[in-house]
Structure formats: C-alpha cells, structure tokens
MDTraj code that builds the backbone (N, CA, C; nanometers):
import mdtraj as md
import numpy as np

residues = "MET VAL GLU LYS ILE ALA GLU LEU LEU GLY VAL LEU PHE ILE LYS ILE ASP MET SER SER THR THR LEU ALA LYS LEU GLN GLY GLU GLN LYS SER GLY GLN VAL LYS GLN GLY LYS GLN ASP LEU GLU GLU LEU VAL GLY LYS LEU ALA LEU GLU ILE VAL ARG SER GLY VAL SER ASN PRO LEU VAL PHE PHE ASP GLU ALA ASN LEU ASN ALA ASN ASN MET ALA SER TYR MET LYS PHE LEU LEU GLN ALA SER PRO VAL LEU ASN VAL PRO SER CYS ASN ILE LYS ILE PRO LEU ASN ARG ILE ASN LEU ILE PHE ALA SER ASN ASP VAL VAL LYS ASP ALA ALA LEU ALA GLN ARG PHE PRO ILE ILE THR PHE GLN ALA LEU THR GLU ASP GLN LYS ILE ALA ALA ALA SER GLU LYS PHE SER VAL ILE ILE GLU ARG ILE LYS THR GLN HIS GLY ASP GLU PHE ALA GLY LYS VAL GLN ASN VAL PHE ASP HIS".split()
xyz = np.array([
    [0.0817, -0.1181, 0.0000],
    [0.0000, 0.0000, 0.0000],
    [0.0868, 0.1255, 0.0000],
    [0.1970, 0.1260, 0.0747],
    [0.2846, 0.2428, 0.0806],
    [0.3394, 0.2741, -0.0580],
    [0.3748, 0.1699, -0.1319],
    [0.4274, 0.1891, -0.2669],
    [0.3235, 0.2535, -0.3587],
    [0.1991, 0.2116, -0.3485],
    [0.0916, 0.2690, -0.4313],
    [0.0702, 0.4165, -0.3986],
    [0.0733, 0.4503, -0.2708],
    [0.0552, 0.5900, -0.2310],
    [0.1697, 0.6751, -0.2844],
    [0.2924, 0.6255, -0.2750],
    [0.4069, 0.6987, -0.3287],
    [0.3914, 0.7202, -0.4787],
    [0.3420, 0.6179, -0.5475],
    [0.3195, 0.6280, -0.6919],
    [0.2159, 0.7358, -0.7234],
    [0.1068, 0.7370, -0.6502],
    [0.0029, 0.8376, -0.6724],
    [0.0521, 0.9786, -0.6410],
    [0.1356, 0.9905, -0.5389],
    [0.1877, 1.1215, -0.5020],
    [0.3013, 1.1656, -0.5932],
    [0.3500, 1.0731, -0.6745],
    [0.4571, 1.1066, -0.7678],
    [0.5927, 1.1226, -0.7017],
    [0.6154, 1.0492, -0.5931],
    [0.7450, 1.0566, -0.5263],
    [0.8184, 0.9235, -0.5426],
    [0.9487, 0.9298, -0.5328],
    [1.0309, 0.8098, -0.5423],
    [1.0038, 0.7203, -0.4215],
    [0.9832, 0.5912, -0.4465],
    [0.9623, 0.4937, -0.3401],
    [1.0834, 0.4023, -0.3365],
    [1.1488, 0.3969, -0.2214],
    [1.2640, 0.3088, -0.2041],
    [1.2323, 0.2151, -0.0886],
    [1.2313, 0.0853, -0.1187],
    [1.2059, -0.0142, -0.0140],
    [1.3382, -0.0792, 0.0213],
    [1.3706, -0.0771, 0.1494],
    [1.4942, -0.1385, 0.1966],
    [1.4564, -0.2506, 0.2918],
    [1.4883, -0.3728, 0.2518],
    [1.4633, -0.4902, 0.3347],
    [1.5794, -0.5005, 0.4330],
    [1.5504, -0.4902, 0.5612],
    [1.6568, -0.4911, 0.6610],
    [1.6854, -0.6300, 0.7160],
    [1.6426, -0.7333, 0.6438],
    [1.6734, -0.8693, 0.6884],
    [1.8233, -0.8926, 0.6772],
    [1.8738, -0.9873, 0.7523],
    [2.0178, -1.0126, 0.7532],
    [2.0688, -1.0549, 0.6162],
    [1.9866, -1.1251, 0.5388],
    [2.0275, -1.1670, 0.4048],
    [2.0512, -1.0461, 0.3155],
    [1.9608, -0.9504, 0.3204],
    [1.9749, -0.8302, 0.2385],
    [2.0948, -0.7492, 0.2820],
    [2.1133, -0.7335, 0.4123],
    [2.2288, -0.6581, 0.4597],
    [2.3587, -0.7261, 0.4182],
    [2.3582, -0.8595, 0.4146],
    [2.4773, -0.9315, 0.3698],
    [2.5070, -0.8994, 0.2239],
    [2.4023, -0.8931, 0.1408],
    [2.4214, -0.8596, -0.0003],
    [2.4705, -0.7165, -0.0163],
    [2.4157, -0.6250, 0.0641],
    [2.4597, -0.4861, 0.0580],
    [2.6074, -0.4749, 0.0915],
    [2.6476, -0.5504, 0.1919],
    [2.7860, -0.5432, 0.2353],
    [2.8775, -0.6251, 0.1454],
    [2.8227, -0.7304, 0.0868],
    [2.9022, -0.8116, -0.0033],
    [2.9843, -0.9190, 0.0639],
    [2.9599, -0.9455, 0.1897],
    [3.0336, -1.0525, 0.2563],
    [2.9522, -1.1114, 0.3704],
    [2.9808, -1.2373, 0.3994],
    [2.9186, -1.3058, 0.5116],
    [3.0258, -1.3887, 0.5798],
    [3.0194, -1.3972, 0.7112],
    [3.1146, -1.4777, 0.7862],
    [3.0379, -1.5760, 0.8725],
    [3.0572, -1.7034, 0.8493],
    [2.9918, -1.8096, 0.9258],
    [2.8413, -1.7893, 0.9368],
    [2.7797, -1.7469, 0.8291],
    [2.6351, -1.7288, 0.8290],
    [2.5870, -1.6045, 0.9016],
    [2.6793, -1.5240, 0.9510],
    [2.6399, -1.4018, 1.0211],
    [2.6878, -1.2808, 0.9422],
    [2.6097, -1.1755, 0.9489],
    [2.6466, -1.0533, 0.8791],
    [2.7354, -0.9706, 0.9697],
    [2.8492, -0.9292, 0.9160],
    [2.9345, -0.8368, 0.9901],
    [2.8630, -0.7028, 0.9907],
    [2.8321, -0.6509, 1.1082],
    [2.7542, -0.5278, 1.1160],
    [2.8367, -0.4173, 1.1788],
    [2.7875, -0.2974, 1.1664],
    [2.8565, -0.1844, 1.2247],
    [2.8577, -0.0675, 1.1297],
    [2.9591, 0.0167, 1.1456],
    [2.9658, 0.1404, 1.0680],
    [2.9721, 0.1134, 0.9178],
    [3.0454, 0.0106, 0.8760],
    [3.0580, -0.0200, 0.7334],
    [2.9221, -0.0565, 0.6733],
    [2.8449, -0.1409, 0.7428],
    [2.7087, -0.1752, 0.6989],
    [2.6255, -0.0500, 0.6793],
    [2.6291, 0.0329, 0.7801],
    [2.5480, 0.1531, 0.7824],
    [2.5851, 0.2477, 0.6696],
    [2.7128, 0.2711, 0.6512],
    [2.7573, 0.3609, 0.5450],
    [2.7219, 0.3056, 0.4075],
    [2.7325, 0.1748, 0.3910],
    [2.6968, 0.1114, 0.2642],
    [2.5476, 0.1281, 0.2353],
    [2.4657, 0.1028, 0.3357],
    [2.3210, 0.1150, 0.3203],
    [2.2814, 0.2583, 0.2858],
    [2.3321, 0.3543, 0.3613],
    [2.2978, 0.4943, 0.3372],
    [2.3562, 0.5416, 0.2049],
    [2.4740, 0.4925, 0.1691],
    [2.5332, 0.5273, 0.0397],
    [2.4462, 0.4806, -0.0754],
    [2.3962, 0.3582, -0.0666],
    [2.3072, 0.3063, -0.1718],
    [2.1771, 0.3860, -0.1764],
    [2.1259, 0.4224, -0.0598],
    [2.0054, 0.5053, -0.0527],
    [2.0301, 0.6399, -0.1211],
    [2.1408, 0.7033, -0.0890],
    [2.1736, 0.8332, -0.1480],
    [2.1880, 0.8234, -0.2996],
    [2.2521, 0.7183, -0.3474],
    [2.2689, 0.7024, -0.4926],
    [2.1353, 0.6829, -0.5627],
    [2.0428, 0.6092, -0.5001],
    [1.9084, 0.5934, -0.5578],
    [1.8398, 0.7287, -0.5711],
    [1.8535, 0.8116, -0.4681],
    [1.7916, 0.9443, -0.4700],
    [1.8549, 1.0305, -0.5786],
    [1.9875, 1.0259, -0.5885],
    [2.0588, 1.1049, -0.6897],
    [2.0186, 1.0610, -0.8298],
    [2.0153, 0.9304, -0.8535],
    [1.9795, 0.8788, -0.9865],
    [1.8392, 0.9207, -1.0289],
    [1.7482, 0.9243, -0.9333],
    [1.6094, 0.9559, -0.9668],
    [1.5870, 1.1048, -0.9868],
    [1.6697, 1.1866, -0.9238],
    [1.6507, 1.3306, -0.9325],
    [1.5365, 1.3807, -0.8460],
    [1.4804, 1.2934, -0.7624],
    [1.3682, 1.3298, -0.6757],
    [1.4236, 1.3778, -0.5420],
    [1.3693, 1.4878, -0.4919],
    [1.4230, 1.5429, -0.3675],
    [1.3401, 1.5088, -0.2438],
    [1.2281, 1.4405, -0.2608],
    [1.1456, 1.4059, -0.1438],
    [1.0990, 1.2603, -0.1494],
    [1.1926, 1.1658, -0.1450],
    [1.1538, 1.0250, -0.1568],
    [1.0853, 0.9719, -0.0315],
    [1.0129, 0.8632, -0.0509],
    [0.9518, 0.7887, 0.0584],
    [1.0356, 0.6620, 0.0741],
    [1.1040, 0.6490, 0.1870],
    [1.1935, 0.5357, 0.2102],
    [1.1287, 0.4438, 0.3132],
    [1.1046, 0.3199, 0.2713],
    [1.0342, 0.2213, 0.3526],
    [1.1322, 0.1133, 0.3960],
    [1.1620, 0.1070, 0.5262],
    [1.2507, 0.0053, 0.5814],
    [1.1638, -0.1110, 0.6279],
    [1.1693, -0.2221, 0.5555],
    [1.0888, -0.3390, 0.5903],
    [1.1706, -0.4344, 0.6764],
    [1.1027, -0.5116, 0.7590],
    [1.1665, -0.6090, 0.8487],
    [1.2657, -0.5421, 0.9439],
    [1.2328, -0.4215, 0.9876],
    [1.3223, -0.3477, 1.0768],
    [1.3445, -0.4203, 1.2083],
    [1.2470, -0.5010, 1.2503],
    [1.2595, -0.5727, 1.3764],
    [1.3749, -0.6717, 1.3764],
    [1.4149, -0.7195, 1.2595],
    [1.5249, -0.8158, 1.2536],
    [1.6578, -0.7522, 1.2911],
    [1.6616, -0.6203, 1.2913],
    [1.7829, -0.5484, 1.3282],
    [1.7516, -0.4448, 1.4357],
    [1.6641, -0.4810, 1.5279],
    [1.6194, -0.3861, 1.6299],
    [1.7356, -0.3279, 1.7094],
    [1.8392, -0.4086, 1.7321],
    [1.9537, -0.3585, 1.8073],
    [2.0285, -0.2496, 1.7316],
    [2.0156, -0.2494, 1.6002],
    [2.0878, -0.1508, 1.5201],
    [2.0038, -0.0294, 1.4831],
    [1.8729, -0.0317, 1.5125],
    [1.7876, 0.0793, 1.4700],
    [1.8356, 0.2128, 1.5242],
    [1.8768, 0.2166, 1.6496],
    [1.9240, 0.3425, 1.7075],
    [2.0475, 0.3914, 1.6331],
    [2.1350, 0.2992, 1.5943],
    [2.2546, 0.3380, 1.5189],
    [2.2182, 0.3932, 1.3822],
    [2.1237, 0.3275, 1.3141],
    [2.0806, 0.3759, 1.1831],
    [2.0219, 0.5159, 1.1946],
    [1.9347, 0.5345, 1.2929],
    [1.8701, 0.6642, 1.3083],
    [1.9693, 0.7706, 1.3516],
    [2.0646, 0.7342, 1.4357],
    [2.1664, 0.8315, 1.4775],
    [2.2424, 0.8803, 1.3549],
    [2.2740, 0.7886, 1.2663],
    [2.3455, 0.8260, 1.1444],
    [2.2585, 0.9137, 1.0552],
    [2.1321, 0.8759, 1.0381],
    [2.0424, 0.9532, 0.9524],
    [2.0090, 1.0895, 1.0109],
    [2.0106, 1.0986, 1.1433],
    [1.9766, 1.2247, 1.2095],
    [2.0996, 1.2889, 1.2724],
    [2.2119, 1.2727, 1.2067],
    [2.3354, 1.3292, 1.2586],
    [2.3226, 1.4806, 1.2738],
    [2.4201, 1.5411, 1.3384],
    [2.4149, 1.6853, 1.3662],
    [2.3947, 1.7664, 1.2387],
    [2.4511, 1.7193, 1.1297],
    [2.4357, 1.7882, 1.0022],
    [2.2957, 1.7640, 0.9478],
    [2.2291, 1.8683, 0.8982],
    [2.0942, 1.8498, 0.8431],
    [2.0936, 1.7941, 0.7007],
    [2.2112, 1.7532, 0.6519],
    [2.2189, 1.7008, 0.5159],
    [2.2912, 1.5674, 0.5146],
    [2.2601, 1.4869, 0.4133],
    [2.3297, 1.3614, 0.3900],
    [2.4367, 1.3917, 0.2865],
    [2.5616, 1.3879, 0.3279],
    [2.6721, 1.4212, 0.2391],
    [2.7115, 1.2981, 0.1583],
    [2.7176, 1.3131, 0.0263],
    [2.7574, 1.2038, -0.0623],
    [2.8846, 1.2485, -0.1342],
    [3.0019, 1.2274, -0.0710],
    [3.1272, 1.2773, -0.1273],
    [3.1579, 1.2236, -0.2671],
    [3.1213, 1.0971, -0.2936],
    [3.1522, 1.0394, -0.4249],
    [3.0800, 1.1114, -0.5378],
    [2.9669, 1.1743, -0.5078],
    [2.8903, 1.2481, -0.6090],
    [2.9032, 1.3986, -0.5904],
    [2.9738, 1.4391, -0.4852],
    [2.9914, 1.5804, -0.4532],
    [2.8572, 1.6523, -0.4375],
    [2.7644, 1.5873, -0.3666],
    [2.6338, 1.6493, -0.3426],
    [2.5943, 1.6335, -0.1963],
    [2.4944, 1.7116, -0.1581],
    [2.4372, 1.7022, -0.0239],
    [2.2858, 1.6941, -0.0387],
    [2.2255, 1.5985, 0.0315],
    [2.0803, 1.5784, 0.0256],
    [2.0217, 1.6208, 0.1603],
    [1.9286, 1.7178, 0.1610],
    [1.8675, 1.7591, 0.2881],
    [1.7883, 1.6437, 0.3503],
    [1.8226, 1.6070, 0.4728],
    [1.7552, 1.4951, 0.5390],
    [1.6089, 1.5247, 0.5694],
    [1.5746, 1.6521, 0.5857],
    [1.4354, 1.6833, 0.6159],
    [1.3444, 1.6651, 0.4955],
    [1.4007, 1.6333, 0.3802],
    [1.3214, 1.6075, 0.2598],
    [1.2962, 1.4587, 0.2383],
    [1.3543, 1.3737, 0.3239],
    [1.3387, 1.2291, 0.3089],
    [1.2349, 1.1801, 0.4097],
    [1.1315, 1.1123, 0.3609],
    [1.0266, 1.0572, 0.4469],
    [1.0607, 0.9125, 0.4800],
    [1.0764, 0.8823, 0.6074],
    [1.1168, 0.7487, 0.6505],
    [1.0007, 0.6750, 0.7167],
    [0.9822, 0.5484, 0.6778],
    [0.8834, 0.4615, 0.7420],
    [0.9539, 0.3305, 0.7766],
    [0.9449, 0.2905, 0.9027],
    [1.0016, 0.1639, 0.9472],
    [0.8875, 0.0680, 0.9772],
    [0.8908, -0.0504, 0.9183],
    [0.7902, -0.1535, 0.9446],
    [0.8560, -0.2631, 1.0275],
    [0.7906, -0.2976, 1.1370],
    [0.8482, -0.3955, 1.2274],
    [0.7380, -0.4759, 1.2943],
    [0.7668, -0.6003, 1.3254],
    [0.6725, -0.6820, 1.4009],
    [0.6914, -0.6638, 1.5510],
    [0.8008, -0.6011, 1.5897],
    [0.8303, -0.5784, 1.7311],
    [0.7954, -0.4359, 1.7705],
    [0.7706, -0.4163, 1.8980],
    [0.7470, -0.2827, 1.9513],
    [0.8813, -0.2111, 1.9608],
    [0.8857, -0.0854, 1.9195],
    [1.0088, -0.0071, 1.9308],
    [1.0273, 0.0285, 2.0776],
    [1.1371, -0.0176, 2.1342],
    [1.1622, 0.0055, 2.2764],
    [1.2666, 0.1139, 2.2987],
    [1.3327, 0.1573, 2.1932],
    [1.4345, 0.2599, 2.2052],
    [1.3678, 0.3945, 2.2348],
    [1.3950, 0.4500, 2.3523],
    [1.3284, 0.5735, 2.3957],
    [1.3581, 0.6906, 2.3029],
    [1.4811, 0.6996, 2.2533],
    [1.5173, 0.8104, 2.1645],
    [1.4354, 0.8064, 2.0359],
    [1.4192, 0.6878, 1.9798],
    [1.3386, 0.6748, 1.8582],
    [1.1920, 0.7054, 1.8867],
    [1.1418, 0.6537, 1.9973],
    [1.0009, 0.6728, 2.0316],
    [0.9669, 0.8198, 2.0529],
    [1.0625, 0.8982, 2.1002],
    [1.0379, 1.0404, 2.1229],
    [1.0483, 1.1225, 1.9955],
    [1.1259, 1.0774, 1.8999],
    [1.1492, 1.1557, 1.7784],
    [1.0501, 1.1296, 1.6671],
    [0.9871, 1.0122, 1.6680],
    [0.9035, 0.9739, 1.5558],
    [0.7668, 0.9270, 1.6017],
    [0.6636, 0.9583, 1.5225],
    [0.5327, 0.9009, 1.5552],
    [0.5382, 0.7503, 1.5316],
    [0.4900, 0.6749, 1.6267],
    [0.4962, 0.5288, 1.6173],
    [0.3556, 0.4726, 1.6322],
    [0.3189, 0.3862, 1.5406],
    [0.1907, 0.3167, 1.5476],
    [0.2217, 0.1720, 1.5825],
    [0.1657, 0.1239, 1.6914],
    [0.1924, -0.0117, 1.7370],
    [0.0656, -0.0947, 1.7271],
    [0.0791, -0.2150, 1.6737],
    [-0.0340, -0.3055, 1.6599],
    [-0.0140, -0.4311, 1.7431],
    [0.0586, -0.4211, 1.8508],
    [0.0884, -0.5382, 1.9317],
    [-0.0385, -0.5941, 1.9955],
    [-0.0579, -0.7227, 1.9837],
    [-0.1670, -0.7974, 2.0458],
    [-0.3058, -0.7486, 2.0049],
    [-0.3194, -0.6986, 1.8843],
    [-0.4498, -0.6578, 1.8336],
    [-0.5034, -0.7649, 1.7398],
    [-0.6345, -0.7746, 1.7326],
    [-0.6948, -0.8652, 1.6353],
    [-0.6823, -0.8016, 1.4973],
    [-0.7071, -0.8794, 1.3955],
    [-0.7006, -0.8280, 1.2580],
    [-0.7978, -0.7117, 1.2390],
    [-0.9189, -0.7244, 1.2918],
    [-1.0186, -0.6168, 1.2810],
    [-0.9725, -0.4902, 1.3518],
    [-0.9097, -0.5055, 1.4679],
    [-0.8601, -0.3893, 1.5413],
    [-0.7473, -0.3202, 1.4647],
    [-0.6612, -0.3997, 1.4034],
    [-0.5524, -0.3424, 1.3235],
    [-0.6077, -0.2620, 1.2070],
    [-0.7064, -0.3178, 1.1391],
    [-0.7670, -0.2494, 1.0242],
    [-0.8348, -0.1205, 1.0690],
    [-0.9050, -0.1240, 1.1809],
    [-0.9730, -0.0043, 1.2319],
    [-0.8727, 0.1048, 1.2683],
    [-0.7637, 0.0677, 1.3338],
    [-0.6618, 0.1660, 1.3723],
    [-0.5941, 0.2252, 1.2493],
    [-0.5616, 0.1397, 1.1532],
    [-0.4987, 0.1878, 1.0301],
    [-0.5943, 0.2784, 0.9536],
    [-0.7213, 0.2429, 0.9501],
    [-0.8216, 0.3247, 0.8806],
    [-0.8328, 0.4631, 0.9431],
    [-0.8291, 0.4671, 1.0749],
    [-0.8377, 0.5958, 1.1451],
    [-0.7183, 0.6848, 1.1102],
    [-0.5987, 0.6279, 1.1149],
    [-0.4784, 0.7048, 1.0808],
    [-0.4813, 0.7445, 0.9337],
    [-0.5268, 0.6525, 0.8504],
    [-0.5292, 0.6783, 0.7065],
    [-0.6277, 0.7899, 0.6728],
    [-0.7383, 0.7997, 0.7464],
    [-0.8358, 0.9058, 0.7189],
    [-0.7754, 1.0436, 0.7435],
    [-0.6858, 1.0537, 0.8405],
    [-0.6154, 1.1799, 0.8649],
    [-0.5271, 1.2137, 0.7452],
    [-0.4594, 1.1126, 0.6914],
    [-0.3742, 1.1333, 0.5739],
    [-0.4589, 1.1759, 0.4549],
    [-0.5735, 1.1128, 0.4356],
    [-0.6634, 1.1473, 0.3247],
    [-0.7070, 1.2933, 0.3354],
    [-0.7383, 1.3390, 0.4549],
    [-0.7795, 1.4789, 0.4738],
    [-0.6670, 1.5745, 0.4358],
    [-0.5434, 1.5395, 0.4719],
    [-0.4283, 1.6230, 0.4333],
    [-0.4120, 1.6250, 0.2816],
    [-0.4300, 1.5093, 0.2192],
    [-0.4173, 1.5013, 0.0735],
    [-0.5259, 1.5849, 0.0069],
    [-0.6479, 1.5803, 0.0596],
    [-0.7567, 1.6623, 0.0042],
    [-0.7194, 1.8098, 0.0085],
    [-0.6629, 1.8516, 0.1206],
    [-0.6243, 1.9917, 0.1371],
    [-0.5177, 2.0313, 0.0355],
    [-0.4220, 1.9432, 0.0124],
    [-0.3097, 1.9755, -0.0755],
    [-0.3371, 1.9467, -0.2223],
    [-0.4139, 1.8410, -0.2532],
    [-0.4280, 1.7968, -0.3919],
    [-0.5715, 1.7906, -0.4427],
    [-0.6694, 1.8122, -0.3570],
    [-0.8088, 1.8101, -0.4003],
    [-0.8775, 1.6769, -0.3764],
    [-1.0114, 1.6814, -0.3866],
    [-1.0944, 1.5637, -0.3582],
    [-1.0724, 1.4479, -0.4548],
    [-1.0565, 1.4789, -0.5836],
    [-1.0424, 1.3723, -0.6835],
    [-0.9168, 1.2894, -0.6574],
    [-0.8065, 1.3577, -0.6320],
    [-0.6803, 1.2881, -0.6063],
    [-0.6895, 1.2076, -0.4766],
    [-0.7511, 1.2660, -0.3736],
    [-0.7685, 1.1952, -0.2465],
    [-0.8534, 1.0699, -0.2661],
    [-0.9519, 1.0772, -0.3565],
    [-1.0347, 0.9607, -0.3870],
    [-0.9537, 0.8474, -0.4468],
    [-0.8569, 0.8814, -0.5323],
    [-0.7703, 0.7784, -0.5915],
    [-0.6877, 0.7094, -0.4832],
    [-0.6343, 0.7881, -0.3903],
    [-0.5562, 0.7304, -0.2808],
    [-0.6459, 0.6425, -0.1936],
    [-0.7677, 0.6878, -0.1683],
    [-0.8630, 0.6101, -0.0883],
    [-0.8928, 0.4762, -0.1552],
    [-0.9052, 0.4755, -0.2890],
    [-0.9302, 0.3509, -0.3624],
    [-0.8176, 0.2509, -0.3428],
    [-0.6939, 0.2990, -0.3371],
    [-0.5798, 0.2097, -0.3131],
    [-0.5961, 0.1426, -0.1771],
    [-0.6345, 0.2206, -0.0774],
    [-0.6510, 0.1661, 0.0575],
    [-0.7660, 0.0660, 0.0629],
    [-0.8741, 0.0970, -0.0058],
    [-0.9916, 0.0098, -0.0032],
    [-0.9667, -0.1252, -0.0695],
    [-0.8729, -0.1303, -0.1629],
    [-0.8463, -0.2559, -0.2337],
    [-0.7237, -0.3179, -0.1750],
])
top = md.Topology()
chain = top.add_chain()
for i, resn in enumerate(residues, 1):
    res = top.add_residue(resn, chain, resSeq=i)
    for name in ("N", "CA", "C"):
        top.add_atom(name, md.element.get_by_symbol(name[0]), res)
traj = md.Trajectory(xyz[None], top)
C-alpha cells in the first residue's frame, strides 16, 4: 500500500529490506552465516540510498525500511546516522548534499520499538496484540487523517484515488 501511495503522489519509493540476508548482499560478505555489522554496513546502506535518490533526481523520496525488527539492536545506530548533527546527507563520491528533512522514513516492524530516543522523535503506530479487525480499524483511522491532508493539498479527486488504493 505504501508503494501505491508513493506512486500516486509522484514521489520516489525506495524499499529497503533490513533482513540479515539483504544486509549481507549490501555489504558483499558473510562470515559463518552471520552478517558483519557496524559502521561499514550503515555507510553502505545509506550510500546506496543516497545514490538511488541522486539517480532519480527526486528530492522528497519515501523510504520504507521493511523487516526493521530483525535489526532492532541496530535501529538506534541507523537513526543516529540519519539524524546526525548535520541536516544534510553528504555524498562525497557524487559531490552532493541531500537535505535529510526532505526524506520521508517509514520503518515496518513486528516488534514494539523500545528505544526511547526513537520513540520520542518519531510518531509510532503499534499493533501489538491486536486482532485483525482492530488493526484495520486503527490503520483506517490514521489513514483518514492522511486522506484529509491530501484533500487539502491535492483536491478531492486525487484523495479519492488514494482512498481507492486503501480500499483494495
């Protein structure tokens, strides 16, 4: 659904699977079935993200981190890097700087975010121990707020198209 909304809004959609297999491919090496993690992983991931943004020429991408719970211990490190003191993401290899406040980040996780710093900085929607109907009702409520914002910015017809994506 996030990808469809990005398509309708005309923004670049980048999905990053944070599973250990994907991180191993990003890094290009594996040791005894475990991914070597740390600063190198992080720089590689953010570097690939920056290059995707540069290639597309889009300045306000929607970046969706899937399976974030598989790397819950590293989430604070990822966010610290993304929210560094500098308000820009510096890409020395391309000699450019990307304003971080123009990048929309969404983390999808099956676990509850327990990191206090992350919980204070970002709106978090938790569906822990909810039935399927409760999850749908909560998502619908949040989505209706988004639809109202879209109506204000893009009009009723465009908001209707986004609503159709959600309904299907």
